C-alpha positions as CSV (number, residue, x, y, z in Angstrom):
1,M,86.0,200.9,218.6
2,S,84.4,198.0,216.9
3,K,86.1,194.9,215.5
4,T,84.5,195.6,212.2
5,F,86.2,199.0,212.0
6,L,89.6,197.5,212.9
7,E,89.3,194.8,210.3
8,Q,89.0,197.5,207.5
9,I,92.5,198.8,208.3
10,P,94.9,197.5,205.7
11,V,97.9,195.7,207.3
12,M,100.9,195.4,205.0
13,P,103.2,192.5,205.1
14,T,106.7,193.6,206.2
15,N,110.1,192.2,206.2
16,E,112.2,191.6,209.3
17,S,114.4,194.6,208.5
18,D,111.5,197.0,208.6
19,V,110.1,195.5,211.8
20,S,113.5,195.7,213.5
21,S,114.0,199.3,212.4
22,I,110.6,200.4,213.8
23,I,111.1,198.5,217.0
24,G,114.5,200.2,217.5
25,L,112.9,203.6,216.9
26,V,110.1,202.9,219.3
27,D,112.5,201.7,222.0
28,K,114.5,204.9,221.4
29,M,111.4,207.0,221.7
30,L,110.4,205.4,225.0
31,T,113.9,206.1,226.4
32,V,113.8,209.7,225.4
33,K,110.3,210.2,226.7
34,K,111.3,208.7,230.0
35,Q,114.3,211.1,230.2
36,I,111.9,214.0,229.5
37,T,109.6,212.9,232.3
38,Q,112.5,212.6,234.7
39,L,113.4,216.2,234.0
40,S,109.9,217.2,235.3
41,E,108.6,220.5,234.2
42,K,112.0,222.3,234.2
43,K,112.6,224.1,230.9
44,T,116.3,223.5,230.2
45,D,118.5,223.1,227.1
46,E,118.7,219.4,227.9
47,R,114.9,219.1,227.9
48,D,114.7,221.2,224.6
49,A,117.2,218.8,223.0
50,L,115.3,215.7,224.2
51,E,112.0,217.1,222.9
52,Q,113.6,217.8,219.5
53,E,115.0,214.3,219.5
54,A,111.5,212.9,220.2
55,L,110.1,214.9,217.3
56,D,112.9,213.6,215.0
57,I,112.2,210.0,216.1
58,D,108.5,210.5,215.6
59,S,109.2,211.7,212.0
60,A,111.5,208.7,211.4
61,I,108.8,206.3,212.5
62,D,106.3,208.0,210.2
63,K,108.7,207.8,207.3
64,A,109.3,204.1,208.0
65,I,105.5,203.5,208.0
66,Y,105.1,205.5,204.7
67,K,107.8,203.3,203.2
68,I,106.0,200.1,204.2
69,Y,102.8,201.3,202.6
70,S,104.7,202.6,199.5
71,L,103.1,206.0,199.9
72,T,103.9,208.6,197.2
73,D,104.9,212.2,198.3
74,K,101.4,213.3,197.4
75,E,99.8,210.6,199.6
76,T,102.3,211.4,202.4
77,K,101.2,215.0,202.3
78,V,97.5,214.0,202.5
79,V,98.2,211.8,205.6
80,E,100.3,214.5,207.3
81,S,97.7,217.2,206.6
82,F,95.1,215.0,208.4
83,F,97.2,215.1,211.6
84,T,98.0,218.8,211.5
85,Q,94.4,220.0,211.3
């Protein structure tokens, strides 16, 4: 990836509250992913619950980013459709 490409990505200014919220979510995600890894490949109710929790955290992170960029519902759908293709 070239530096020129990265320079084109808009970086929005954020406030401390937004940053703290995202850091907390990322820390929580890392903890949950570690717990999933420790369960190995065993398919259990606990693993299912942790995987759902990871999906919920991922969604919360996405929503926090959409808020920072002030995306409308329409813009959010465009972004999400890109990742579900």
